[in-house]
C-alpha positions in Angstrom: -32.2 8.0 -10.3 -30.3 8.3 -7.8 -27.0 9.1 -7.5 -23.9 6.5 -7.2 -22.8 6.0 -4.1 -19.1 5.7 -2.3 -19.6 2.2 -2.4 -20.2 1.6 -6.2 -17.4 4.4 -6.8 -15.2 1.8 -4.5 -15.9 -1.1 -6.5 -15.1 0.1 -9.4 -11.5 1.5 -7.9 -10.6 -1.7 -6.6 -12.2 -3.8 -9.7 -10.9 -1.6 -12.9 -7.2 -1.6 -11.9 -8.0 -5.6 -11.4 -9.3 -5.4 -15.3 -6.1 -3.2 -16.7 -4.1 -6.2 -15.0 -6.2 -8.8 -17.4 -6.6 -5.8 -20.5 -2.6 -5.8 -20.2 -2.0 -9.1 -20.3 -3.3 -9.7 -23.1 -2.4 -6.7 -25.6 0.4 -6.3 -27.2 3.5 -3.5 -26.0 1.9 -1.0 -28.7 -1.2 -1.2 -26.9 0.0 -0.7 -23.4 1.4 2.6 -23.8 -2.1 3.9 -25.2 -3.6 2.3 -21.8 -0.9 4.2 -20.1 -3.0 7.4 -20.9 -6.5 6.1 -20.5 -5.8 4.1 -17.2 -4.9 7.3 -15.3 -7.7 9.3 -16.6 -9.9 6.9 -16.0 -9.1 6.4 -12.2 -9.1 10.2 -12.1 -12.6 10.2 -12.6 -13.3 7.3 -10.3 -12.0 9.4 -7.8 -13.2 12.6 -8.0 -16.8 10.4 -8.7 -16.4 8.7 -4.8 -15.1 12.8 -3.7 -18.0 13.9 -4.6 -20.3 11.4 -3.4 -18.5 11.1 -0.2 -19.2 15.3 -0.3 -22.7 14.6 -0.3 -23.4 11.6 1.7 -20.8 12.0 4.1 -18.4 9.1 5.2 -19.7 5.9 4.8 -19.3 1.9 5.4 -19.4 -0.3 2.7 -20.7 -4.1 3.2 -19.4 -6.2 0.1 -22.0 -8.5 -0.5 -24.5 -7.0 1.5 -23.2 -9.4 4.4 -22.6 -6.8 7.9 -19.4 -7.1 10.0 -19.1 -9.6 11.9 -19.4 -12.2 8.9 -18.7 -10.0 5.9 -16.3 -7.7 4.8 -16.5 -4.3 5.4 -15.0 -1.3 3.5 -14.6 2.4 5.6 -14.7 5.1 3.2 -13.9 8.1 4.7 -12.3 11.9 3.7 -8.6 10.3 5.0 -9.5 6.9 2.7 -10.6 9.5 -0.4 -7.7 11.6 -0.6 -4.9 8.7 -0.2 -7.1 6.9 -3.0 -6.7 10.4 -4.9 -3.0 10.3 -4.1 -2.4 7.0 -5.5 -4.0 8.1 -8.2 -2.0 10.9 -8.6 1.5 9.1 -8.3 0.5 6.1 -9.9 -0.6 7.5 -13.3 1.7 9.8 -13.4 4.3 6.7 -13.2 2.3 5.2 -16.2 2.4 8.3 -18.3 6.6 8.1 -17.4 7.5 4.5 -18.1 6.6 4.0 -21.7 9.5 6.8 -22.5 11.7 5.3 -20.3 11.3 1.9 -21.7 11.7 2.6 -25.0 15.2 4.8 -24.6 16.7 1.1 -25.5 14.0 -0.6 -26.8 15.6 -4.4 -26.7 13.8 -7.3 -26.6 14.3 -7.7 -23.1 13.0 -4.3 -22.0 9.8 -5.6 -24.8 9.5 -8.5 -21.8 10.0 -6.0 -19.0 7.5 -4.1 -20.1 5.0 -6.8 -20.3 5.7 -7.6 -16.9 5.9 -4.2 -15.4 2.0 -3.0 -16.8 -0.1 -6.2 -15.2 2.5 -5.8 -12.1 1.6 -1.9 -11.5 -1.9 -2.6 -12.3 -2.2 -5.5 -9.3 -0.3 -3.2 -7.2 -2.8 -0.3 -8.2 -5.6 -2.5 -7.2 -4.0 -4.2 -3.7 -3.6 0.0 -2.6 -6.8 1.0 -3.3 -8.0 -2.1 -1.7 -5.6 -1.5 1.4 -6.7 2.1 1.9 -10.3 0.9 2.1 -9.9 -1.7 4.3 -12.2 -1.8 7.5 -11.0 -5.7 9.4 -7.7 -6.1 10.4 -7.4 -9.9 8.2 -8.4 -7.8 5.2 -5.3 -5.6 5.6 -3.7 -8.8 5.7 -4.4 -9.7 2.5 -4.0 -6.7 0.8 -0.5 -6.0 2.3 0.6 -9.2 0.7 -0.9 -8.9 -2.7 0.7 -5.4 -2.4 4.4 -6.7 -1.0 4.3 -9.7 -3.9 3.1 -7.1 -6.2 6.3 -4.6 -5.3 9.0 -7.5 -5.2 7.6 -8.6 -8.9 8.6 -4.6 -10.1 11.7 -4.3 -8.3 13.1 -7.1 -10.0 12.6 -6.1 -13.4 15.7 -3.9 -13.2 17.4 -7.3 -14.1 20.7 -6.6 -12.4 22.1 -8.8 -9.4 21.5 -5.8 -6.7 18.0 -5.2 -7.6 17.6 -9.1 -7.1 19.2 -9.2 -3.8 17.1 -6.1 -2.8 13.9 -7.9 -3.7 14.9 -10.9 -2.0 15.6 -9.2 1.2 12.8 -7.3 0.5 10.5 -9.9 0.2 12.4 -11.9 3.2 11.4 -8.8 5.8 8.2 -8.3 3.7 7.2 -12.1 4.9 8.2 -11.2 8.5 6.3 -8.3 8.4 3.4 -9.9 7.6 3.6 -13.0 9.4 4.0 -10.4 13.0 0.9 -8.8 11.5 -1.0 -11.7 11.2 -0.1 -13.8 14.6 -1.2 -10.4 16.4 -4.9 -10.7 14.2 -5.1 -14.5 15.3 -4.6 -13.4 19.1 -7.3 -10.4 18.9 -9.6 -13.0 17.0 -9.3 -15.9 19.8 -9.7 -13.2 22.4 -12.6 -11.0 20.8 -14.0 -13.2 18.3 -14.3 -10.4 15.8 -12.1 -8.7 12.9 -13.9 -5.4 12.4 -12.1 -2.3 12.7 -15.0 -1.1 14.7 -16.4 -3.5 16.5 -12.8 -4.5 18.1 -12.4 -0.5 19.1 -15.4 -1.3 21.2 -14.8 -4.3 22.7 -11.1 -3.9 23.5 -9.8 -4.0 26.9 -6.6 -3.2 27.6 -5.0 -6.6 29.0 -1.8 -8.7 28.7 -2.7 -10.2 25.4 -4.1 -7.1 23.6 -0.7 -5.0 24.6 1.1 -8.4 22.7 -1.4 -8.6 19.9 -0.8 -4.2 19.5 2.8 -4.8 20.0 3.2 -7.6 17.0 0.5 -5.8 14.9 2.8 -2.3 15.4 6.4 -3.7 15.0 5.1 -5.8 11.7 3.9 -2.5 10.7 6.5 -0.6 11.4 8.8 -2.7 9.1 6.6 -2.5 6.0 7.0 1.5 6.9 10.7 1.1 7.1 10.7 3.1 9.9 14.3 3.5 11.7 15.8 1.2 12.9 14.5 -1.3 10.6 14.8 0.7 7.9 18.1 -1.2 5.7 15.8 -2.6 3.1 14.7 0.7 1.5 17.4 2.0 0.1 18.6 -1.1 -1.9 15.2 -2.0 -2.9 14.2 1.4 -4.3 17.9 2.5 -5.9 17.9 -1.0 -7.1 14.4 -1.0 -9.2 13.2 1.2 -12.8 12.6 5.0 -11.8 9.0 4.3 -12.1 8.8 1.3 -9.9 11.0 3.7 -7.3 8.9 6.2 -7.6 5.6 3.8 -6.6 7.5 2.5 -3.7 8.9 5.5 -2.2 5.4 7.8 -2.4 2.6 5.1 -1.8 3.9 1.5 -0.5 5.7 2.6 2.9 3.1 5.0 3.0 0.2 2.9 3.0 1.5 0.8 6.2 2.3 4.4 8.0 -1.7 5.1 7.2 -2.7 1.4 8.2 -0.3 2.3 11.7 -2.8 5.4 12.2 -6.4 3.4 11.0 -5.4 0.9 14.0 -3.8 3.3 16.1 -7.1 5.7 16.4 -9.7 2.8 15.2 -8.4 -0.6 17.4 -6.1 0.2 20.0 -7.2 4.4 21.2 -7.6 2.8 24.8 -4.0 1.5 25.2 -2.2 4.2 23.0 0.0 5.7 25.8 1.3 9.0 25.1 4.8 7.5 26.0 4.3 5.2 22.9 3.7 8.0 20.3 6.5 9.7 21.8 8.8 7.1 21.2 7.9 6.7 17.9 8.3 10.6 17.3 11.7 9.9 18.7 12.5 7.3 15.7 11.3 9.4 13.4 13.9 11.9 14.5 16.7 9.3 14.5 15.1 8.5 11.3 15.5 12.4 9.7 18.9 12.1 11.3 20.4 9.2 9.8 18.9 9.6 6.8 20.8 12.8 6.5 24.0 11.6 6.9 23.5 8.5 4.6 21.8 11.0 1.9 25.3 13.1 2.6 27.5 10.2 2.1 25.6 8.6 -0.9 27.6 8.0 -4.3 24.3 7.5 -6.6 21.6 10.3 -6.9 19.0 7.0 -6.1 20.9 6.3 -3.4 20.5 9.5 -2.0 17.3 10.1 -3.1 16.2 6.8 -1.0 17.9 8.1 2.1 
């Protein structure tokens, strides 16, 4: 009997959080606390299975439903995706284990309602992150980005304060703007090349003006979601205003996912037009982010704002 391939493990890594979200919506909050321990263990087992299968069979492209690109949707399963999936499992798992005690600190009717909403949204965010890390076509990336953003906004609002609501709305509006810029870039690429698969686009891409415009739109959209300086202003209020288990997910995973996509597109779709000057410009912005973030952290009066900066 053949061992399960990376494709099966990848499907389980996306399907399992979706099933957990449905289960968390149905069961009571006391059972959710038990599920908060079972879910991380199950997901870590799935990640270990994927890594073991990947080490035996090597990087692979999984065609969902058996439809090959450019008609079908493909997932790319390689070492970078596996490392990010493992990091996601550890961080979301730790947040899930910590959350019951955090919300139980003052178990009011309002907190019970927050717990009932927190778990489905967290598992939906987990599924969106896993699907995003595996996606191998530029439109499927857009879909998973939107799912990740919407789940994150819902989690930020759980704090229930006016500041968290304002931060969530700001994040939502900027997230939608970033997604629109990214989608416009995808539309230009599809109009010019007729394909969405990252590998095929990378092999057909030409360094013309339309490609430059598409690349700029997509990368600027991802930079907004990554909160790269000077487009970082939405991040500290959102992360500082969210509940502690949510802040960990936002800081450690949500902004990193869009940076991961930037790397995928930079080296997979736009290697021919990615000039050294552009890389140096991104490095300059990163340097400015370090310096400005340090200054703002020193001026912060709250611990969560300091950590966010």
